C-alpha positions as a printed NumPy array, in Angstrom:
array([[117.531,  26.973,  68.75 ],
       [119.758,  29.481,  66.941],
       [116.817,  31.779,  66.402],
       [115.819,  31.74 ,  70.069],
       [119.416,  32.53 ,  71.053],
       [119.49 ,  35.436,  68.59 ],
       [116.15 ,  36.696,  69.925],
       [117.503,  36.629,  73.488],
       [120.702,  38.424,  72.477],
       [118.827,  41.104,  70.555],
       [116.447,  41.634,  73.464],
       [119.195,  42.16 ,  76.043],
       [122.086,  43.66 ,  74.023],
       [121.184,  47.357,  74.309],
       [120.125,  47.335,  77.997],
       [123.291,  45.45 ,  78.944],
       [125.496,  47.902,  77.034],
       [123.692,  50.903,  78.525],
       [124.485,  49.608,  82.008],
       [127.883,  47.97 ,  81.377],
       [129.678,  50.903,  79.73 ],
       [128.99 ,  53.505,  82.456],
       [129.58 ,  50.857,  85.125],
       [132.99 ,  49.974,  83.639],
       [133.872,  53.67 ,  83.588],
       [132.834,  54.137,  87.195],
       [134.848,  51.081,  88.284],
       [137.901,  52.582,  86.579],
       [137.193,  55.847,  88.404],
       [136.474,  57.745,  85.191],
       [134.144,  60.727,  85.363],
       [131.729,  59.217,  82.863],
       [129.497,  62.254,  82.37 ],
       [132.449,  64.648,  81.921],
       [134.056,  62.342,  79.357],
       [130.713,  62.013,  77.568],
       [130.327,  65.809,  77.363],
       [133.908,  66.205,  76.11 ],
       [133.246,  63.629,  73.384],
       [130.012,  65.387,  72.413],
       [131.918,  68.679,  72.008],
       [134.489,  66.985,  69.779],
       [131.695,  65.36 ,  67.781],
       [130.103,  68.745,  67.156],
       [133.427,  70.169,  65.936],
       [133.842,  67.239,  63.541],
       [130.277,  67.697,  62.284],
       [130.999,  71.32 ,  61.408],
       [134.217,  70.336,  59.581],
       [132.544,  67.687,  57.418],
       [129.627,  69.791,  56.144],
       [131.346,  70.724,  52.826],
       [132.204,  67.078,  52.133],
       [128.687,  65.995,  53.053],
       [127.132,  68.501,  50.647],
       [129.51 ,  67.4  ,  47.894],
       [128.72 ,  63.697,  48.177],
       [124.975,  64.314,  48.436],
       [125.048,  66.4  ,  45.249],
       [127.056,  63.71 ,  43.442],
       [124.624,  60.988,  44.514],
       [121.667,  63.107,  43.444],
       [123.24 ,  63.641,  40.022],
       [123.925,  59.91 ,  39.632],
       [120.347,  58.978,  40.461],
       [118.775,  61.917,  38.602],
       [120.689,  61.229,  35.39 ],
       [119.189,  57.758,  35.08 ],
       [122.58 ,  56.053,  35.479],
       [121.309,  54.187,  38.538],
       [118.352,  52.77 ,  36.584],
       [120.628,  51.66 ,  33.723],
       [123.036,  49.993,  36.122],
       [120.234,  48.144,  37.908],
       [118.637,  46.992,  34.64 ],
       [121.987,  45.601,  33.472],
       [122.613,  43.771,  36.746],
       [119.241,  42.035,  37.157],
       [119.702,  39.343,  34.45 ],
       [123.16 ,  38.527,  35.794],
       [122.142,  37.869,  39.394],
       [118.886,  35.927,  38.961],
       [120.599,  32.666,  37.867],
       [122.943,  32.938,  40.88 ],
       [120.058,  32.807,  43.339],
       [120.269,  36.49 ,  44.244],
       [116.726,  37.901,  44.271],
       [116.468,  40.48 ,  41.453],
       [114.246,  42.634,  43.702],
       [117.263,  43.249,  45.939],
       [119.7  ,  44.417,  43.253],
       [118.659,  48.079,  43.543],
       [119.157,  47.921,  47.309],
       [122.614,  46.378,  46.932],
       [123.611,  49.254,  44.646],
       [121.794,  52.023,  46.524],
       [123.173,  51.07 ,  49.93 ],
       [126.718,  52.007,  48.895],
       [125.52 ,  55.398,  47.701],
       [122.778,  56.726,  49.944],
       [121.385,  55.896,  53.352],
       [118.06 ,  57.644,  52.879],
       [117.537,  56.243,  49.38 ],
       [118.317,  52.708,  50.503],
       [116.07 ,  53.11 ,  53.545],
       [113.224,  54.295,  51.329],
       [113.772,  51.342,  48.995],
       [113.891,  48.897,  51.921],
       [110.674,  50.365,  53.299],
       [109.03 ,  49.97 ,  49.899],
       [110.117,  46.316,  49.716],
       [108.663,  45.681,  53.175],
       [105.358,  47.306,  52.191],
       [105.223,  45.446,  48.869],
       [106.188,  41.959,  50.054],
       [105.089,  42.101,  53.7  ],
       [107.278,  42.405,  56.792],
       [107.625,  38.654,  57.333],
       [108.551,  37.781,  53.741],
       [112.001,  36.479,  52.89 ],
       [112.544,  39.481,  50.585],
       [111.743,  41.969,  53.377],
       [113.88 ,  40.161,  55.943],
       [116.759,  39.888,  53.494],
       [116.429,  43.572,  52.593],
       [116.505,  44.523,  56.271],
       [119.542,  42.309,  56.827],
       [121.308,  43.844,  53.821],
       [120.473,  47.327,  55.047],
       [121.828,  46.61 ,  58.516],
       [124.951,  44.75 ,  57.453],
       [126.343,  47.221,  54.937],
       [127.34 ,  50.854,  54.909],
       [126.892,  53.93 ,  52.758],
       [130.413,  53.466,  51.46 ],
       [130.903,  56.569,  49.354],
       [129.339,  58.817,  51.975],
       [131.544,  57.407,  54.721],
       [134.69 ,  57.625,  52.615],
       [133.948,  61.19 ,  51.546],
       [133.096,  62.39 ,  55.028],
       [135.779,  60.569,  57.02 ],
       [138.596,  60.954,  54.539],
       [137.546,  64.514,  53.816],
       [137.44 ,  65.485,  57.476],
       [141.035,  64.38 ,  58.067],
       [142.364,  65.494,  54.683],
       [143.067,  62.11 ,  53.06 ],
       [143.431,  62.645,  49.304],
       [144.757,  59.262,  48.158],
       [142.356,  56.52 ,  49.133],
       [144.472,  53.77 ,  47.56 ],
       [142.733,  50.472,  48.412],
       [139.95 ,  51.85 ,  50.603],
       [137.304,  52.149,  47.862],
       [137.8  ,  48.662,  46.336],
       [137.987,  47.074,  49.797],
       [134.812,  48.845,  50.93 ],
       [132.934,  47.853,  47.762],
       [134.041,  44.24 ,  48.161],
       [132.802,  44.37 ,  51.767],
       [129.433,  45.684,  50.541],
       [129.227,  42.859,  47.988],
       [130.094,  40.259,  50.624],
       [127.471,  41.752,  52.97 ],
       [124.789,  41.51 ,  50.261],
       [125.668,  37.922,  49.316],
       [125.938,  36.861,  52.96 ],
       [122.575,  38.475,  53.77 ],
       [120.905,  36.547,  50.954],
       [122.585,  33.277,  51.987],
       [121.87 ,  33.62 ,  55.709],
       [118.262,  34.705,  55.199],
       [117.649,  31.889,  52.71 ],
       [119.056,  29.464,  55.285],
       [117.203,  30.887,  58.313],
       [113.848,  31.786,  56.744]])
């Protein structure tokens, strides 16, 4: 029953939003297209401002992965998570997702090809991928674009959120599939 409800929601969510948002704007007498174009212009300006921060974080991630530090971290984590019921195959994804979107997507794709698209591992990987964020990229780009230098609690809070997303994905997928 829950699965059929989720299937119905996922089928209709995007079409409903695509109709509801412009309709709400029109009912409020907002010039929807003009506001959209204005937002697109602002988005382009922000994109130009964040390029230096984007390059910086991508270089740092490349150095972390290229140095072998990622492999050492993953090898150390695997024996710790297996007894807790966390699939060891998903440890690299849990670590990669905080660092790189393209790297975590490539890893998720590899898991799907290896285990099959309907396997619990593939479904859990897809859920982990969709329920977490590229934390360091987002922090570097967003904080960098507005000039935030002292992140205070943002990094620990974001990493805790990534950990909770990974654990919740494993728990929910184990329960549903």
